C-alpha positions in Angstrom: 213.9 146.4 99.2 217.5 146.5 98.0 218.9 142.6 97.4 222.4 141.6 96.4 223.0 141.5 92.3 223.6 137.8 92.7 220.1 137.3 94.4 218.8 138.4 90.8 221.2 136.3 88.7 219.4 133.2 89.2 215.8 131.9 89.2 214.3 128.9 90.8 215.3 125.5 89.3 212.7 124.5 86.6 213.4 120.9 87.3 212.2 121.1 90.7 209.3 123.3 89.4 207.7 121.0 87.4 208.4 118.0 89.7 206.7 120.1 92.2 203.5 121.3 90.1 202.7 117.6 89.2 202.9 116.8 93.0 200.9 119.6 93.8 197.9 118.7 91.0 198.5 115.1 92.6 197.7 116.3 96.0 194.6 117.8 94.8 193.4 114.6 93.5 194.3 115.1 89.7 196.1 111.8 88.5 199.4 112.9 86.9 201.8 110.7 85.2 205.2 112.5 86.6 207.7 112.0 83.9 209.6 114.8 85.4 211.0 112.7 88.1 214.8 112.9 88.5 214.8 110.0 91.0 214.4 106.3 90.9 211.0 105.1 92.2 212.6 102.0 93.6 212.7 101.9 97.5 216.1 102.1 98.8 218.0 99.1 99.6 216.7 97.3 102.8 220.1 97.3 104.2 220.7 100.9 104.0 217.0 101.7 105.9 218.4 99.1 108.5 221.6 100.7 108.9 219.9 103.9 109.2 217.9 102.7 112.3 220.8 101.1 113.9 223.0 104.9 113.3 220.0 106.4 115.1 221.9 105.9 118.2 223.0 108.1 121.0 226.4 108.4 120.1 225.5 109.2 116.3 224.0 112.6 116.8 227.1 114.7 117.3 229.2 116.7 114.8 231.4 114.7 112.5 234.6 115.8 111.0 233.9 118.4 108.5 234.9 116.4 105.4 232.9 113.4 106.9 233.3 110.2 108.9 236.9 109.0 108.5 235.2 105.3 107.7 233.2 106.9 105.2 236.0 108.5 103.3 238.2 105.7 103.5 235.4 103.4 102.0 234.7 106.0 99.5 238.3 106.5 98.4 238.5 102.4 98.0 235.1 102.6 96.1 236.2 105.7 93.8 239.7 104.3 92.9 237.9 100.7 92.3 235.3 102.2 90.0 237.4 104.7 88.1 240.9 102.9 87.8 242.6 106.1 89.4 244.0 105.9 93.0 242.5 108.1 95.5 243.1 108.3 99.4 240.7 109.6 101.8 242.2 112.6 102.1 241.3 113.3 98.7 237.9 112.7 99.5 235.2 115.0 100.9 231.3 114.2 101.7 229.1 116.7 101.0 225.5 117.6 101.3 224.2 116.4 98.1 226.3 116.3 95.1 224.7 119.9 94.5 226.5 121.1 97.3 229.8 119.3 96.3 229.6 121.3 92.7 228.6 124.6 94.4 231.9 124.4 96.7 233.8 123.5 93.7 232.8 126.6 91.7 233.5 128.9 94.7 237.2 127.1 95.2 237.8 127.4 91.4 236.4 130.8 90.1 237.1 134.3 90.7 235.0 137.2 89.7 234.7 137.3 85.8 236.4 133.9 85.2 234.9 131.8 82.6 233.4 128.5 82.8 232.4 126.1 80.0 229.3 124.4 80.1 227.8 121.9 78.1 224.5 122.8 76.2 222.0 121.1 76.7 223.0 120.7 80.5 221.6 120.7 84.1 220.5 124.6 84.6 222.2 124.1 88.3 225.7 124.2 86.6 225.4 127.8 85.2 223.4 129.0 88.3 226.3 128.0 90.6 228.9 129.5 88.3 227.1 132.6 88.5 226.5 132.8 92.2 230.5 132.1 92.6 231.0 135.5 90.6 231.8 133.5 87.3 230.6 133.5 83.6 228.8 130.3 82.0 229.8 130.0 78.5 227.6 127.5 76.8 229.2 124.8 74.5 226.5 123.8 72.0 226.2 119.6 71.7 223.1 118.9 70.0 225.2 118.5 66.5 227.9 116.5 68.1 226.2 113.7 69.6 225.4 115.6 73.0 229.0 115.4 74.0 231.7 118.4 73.8 233.7 118.7 71.0 237.4 119.4 71.5 237.6 121.8 68.5 234.3 123.7 69.8 235.9 123.7 73.2 239.2 125.5 72.0 237.0 128.0 69.9 235.3 129.0 72.9 238.5 129.1 75.2 239.8 132.5 76.2 242.3 133.7 78.9 239.8 133.7 81.2 238.7 130.2 80.7 239.2 128.6 84.0 237.0 125.5 84.4 235.3 122.9 82.2 231.8 121.2 83.1 231.7 117.4 82.2 228.5 115.4 83.2 228.6 112.0 81.7 226.2 110.3 81.7 224.6 113.7 81.0 221.2 115.1 82.3 219.0 115.7 80.2 220.1 113.8 77.1 221.3 110.4 78.5 224.5 110.7 76.6 227.6 109.0 77.6 230.9 110.5 76.5 232.9 107.7 74.6 236.2 107.1 76.1 238.0 108.2 73.0 236.2 111.5 73.1 236.8 111.9 76.9 240.7 111.4 76.5 240.8 114.1 73.8 238.9 116.4 76.1 241.2 115.7 79.0 244.5 116.1 77.1 243.0 119.5 75.8 242.1 120.8 79.4 245.8 119.6 80.6 247.2 121.5 77.6 245.6 124.7 78.6 245.5 124.2 82.2 241.6 124.0 82.6 240.1 122.5 85.2 237.6 119.7 84.7 234.8 119.4 87.1 233.4 115.8 86.3 229.8 115.0 87.5 229.4 111.5 87.3 226.3 111.1 89.6 224.7 108.7 86.9 228.0 106.9 86.5 226.7 103.7 87.8 223.6 103.9 85.7 224.5 103.0 82.3 223.1 100.5 79.6 224.9 97.0 79.3 227.9 97.4 77.2 228.3 100.9 77.6 231.4 102.1 79.3 231.5 105.1 81.8 235.6 106.2 82.0 237.0 108.9 84.2 239.3 111.3 82.5 242.6 110.8 84.6 242.1 106.9 84.0 242.5 107.8 80.6 245.4 110.9 80.6 246.8 110.5 84.1 248.0 114.2 83.9 244.4 115.1 84.2 244.1 113.8 87.7 245.6 117.0 89.3 243.3 119.0 87.3 240.1 117.1 87.9 237.3 117.5 90.5 235.0 114.7 90.6 231.2 114.8 91.8 229.7 111.7 93.0 226.3 110.9 94.7 224.6 108.5 96.8 221.3 109.7 95.6 220.9 108.2 92.1 222.6 104.5 92.9 221.2 104.1 96.1 217.5 105.7 95.6 218.1 108.0 98.6 217.8 111.6 96.9 216.3 113.0 100.2 219.1 111.9 102.1 221.2 114.7 100.5 224.7 113.1 100.4 227.2 113.2 97.7 231.1 113.2 97.7 234.0 115.1 95.8 237.3 113.6 94.9 240.3 115.4 93.7 243.9 116.4 94.6 244.2 117.1 98.4 244.9 120.8 97.8 241.3 121.4 96.4 239.6 119.0 98.9 241.4 121.1 101.9 240.0 124.2 100.2 236.2 122.5 100.1 236.6 121.7 103.6 237.2 124.8 104.7 234.3 126.0 102.6 232.2 123.6 103.9 233.1 124.2 107.4 231.3 127.6 107.1 228.2 126.4 105.0 227.1 123.0 106.2 229.8 122.2 108.9 229.1 118.8 108.0 226.6 115.9 106.3 223.9 114.7 108.6 225.6 112.4 111.1 223.1 109.6 111.1 223.1 109.7 107.5 227.0 109.1 107.2 226.7 106.2 109.3 223.9 104.4 107.5 225.6 104.8 104.0 228.7 102.8 105.2 227.4 99.5 103.7 226.7 101.4 100.3 230.2 102.9 100.3 231.9 99.8 101.0 230.4 98.1 98.1 228.1 95.7 99.9 224.9 97.0 98.1 226.3 96.8 94.5 223.6 94.3 93.8 220.9 96.8 94.4 222.5 99.3 91.7 223.0 96.2 89.4 219.2 95.5 89.7 218.2 99.3 89.1 220.4 99.1 85.8 218.5 96.0 84.7 215.4 97.5 85.3 215.9 100.6 83.8 217.5 98.7 80.2 213.9 97.2 80.4 212.1 100.7 80.7 214.3 102.3 78.1 213.3 99.7 75.6 209.7 99.9 76.3 209.9 103.6 75.7 211.7 103.5 72.5 209.1 101.2 71.4 206.2 103.5 72.4 208.0 106.6 70.4 208.0 104.3 67.2 204.2 105.0 67.4 203.7 108.6 68.4 203.6 111.4 66.2 205.3 114.5 66.0 207.7 114.0 68.8 210.8 111.8 68.3 214.0 110.9 70.4 216.8 113.3 70.0 219.4 110.8 70.5 219.4 107.3 71.9 220.4 107.5 75.6 223.2 105.3 76.9 223.1 106.2 80.8 221.0 108.1 83.5 217.2 107.4 83.1 216.1 110.1 80.5 215.0 110.5 76.8 215.5 113.7 75.3 212.8 114.4 73.0 212.5 116.8 69.9 209.1 118.7 69.8 210.0 121.3 67.2 207.5 120.0 64.8 204.6 120.7 67.4 205.7 124.1 68.3 203.8 127.2 66.3 201.0 124.7 66.1 197.9 123.9 68.1 197.1 120.9 70.2 193.5 119.9 71.0 192.7 123.5 69.9 195.3 125.3 72.2 198.2 127.1 70.4 201.8 126.0 71.2 204.1 128.9 70.6 207.0 127.5 72.6 208.3 124.5 74.6 207.3 125.8 78.1 203.6 126.1 77.0 203.5 122.7 75.4 204.6 121.2 79.0 201.6 123.0 80.2 199.6 121.6 77.6 200.7 118.2 78.0 199.7 118.4 81.9 196.4 119.7 81.3 195.5 117.5 78.2 197.5 114.3 78.5 198.0 114.2 82.2 201.8 113.9 82.0 204.8 116.1 83.5 207.6 116.2 81.1 210.6 118.9 82.1 210.7 121.7 79.4 214.1 121.9 77.4 214.3 125.6 78.4 215.4 123.9 81.9 218.6 123.1 80.3 219.0 125.8 77.7 217.5 123.7 74.9 214.1 125.4 73.3 212.4 123.0 71.3 213.1 120.1 73.5 211.3 118.2 76.6 213.1 115.6 79.1 211.1 112.6 79.8 212.3 110.5 83.1 211.4 106.9 83.1 212.2 106.1 86.2 208.9 105.4 87.4 206.9 102.1 87.2 206.5 100.3 84.0 202.6 100.3 83.7 202.6 104.2 84.7 205.2 104.6 82.0 202.6 102.8 79.6 199.7 104.8 80.9 201.4 108.3 80.4 202.8 107.4 76.8 199.5 106.1 75.8 197.8 109.4 76.9 200.8 111.0 74.9 200.0 109.2 71.8 196.2 110.0 71.8 196.9 114.0 72.3 199.5 113.9 69.5 196.8 112.9 67.2 195.1 116.5 67.8 197.9 118.4 66.7 196.8 120.8 63.9 
């Protein structure tokens, strides 16, 4: 059977694959502590669930405007303006079928075949996959030696006449690194100087540790506003990952193009979901997100304490946002764990699932052999249980 070349240019998401494997084992009665989850374990705010029930009305099951309910876009424009410090109008916002769809639409809108897009490495594998689907070429920007945030000199060294786009993800998945405002300002100024689009993924922007500042490129360099396509999500901040609702903000010209593309792909985000998310967009549920930040900060500290007593594995950096620890496991590779040879990271994650009964995501999902991602967005007693098991297994490295 002959398939299009683009069908072979990408493989399935490793992050989803690890999560699905853990859930499949759990369904078989095998107890697994799932550190691979990329979502909060908290129940969504009660107000959102009530709004969903209220929205399940005979009048809310029709198509909406392709770009989203006018009331939702207006609320989002006000919210984005307040949080970013950059003024946006409702016409500069589109509601998308998850942030992932928004990213895909942006790649389709900005890249011609052969165009290059600079992508942080380690980084979420979907960035590179969507760039390839759009016909572009992802160019990895190594960040492991620059605090897991892009370095301007490195960006400039990689820039070519075909460089069209830079993906910035802060707080970063998988490292939890937050780009400091002064560094973000330098990156934004570089993008303006060379007319490079900034696709700014801030899906974890509201989940930073106390005292950590999450900034917007256009707030630091106003000229960057016309080149910045901001990607946001309800999923992470309000624990509704399965609802598939995200949003994109940017110049009206790009939003109009995204609307055209969405009209031929998803039509619109599920109408009932849009109605249900109005309280969140209006800021009525910010207390939930604040509570989530407090819970995550406490879990973050517990994980840090645990790794002070676990052999052979150490955090590659101290995360400042999102809910991930990026762990350096290179000391284990090439050795045996519980008598099993571990030549690479993918093998190690399988061994840990088998011996420690924990699921972590291999760094190869993010372009980083020798590392794994651990999510602490799970109950604290489960964190303790899983890390106790990991500690025991690491005593059997030979």
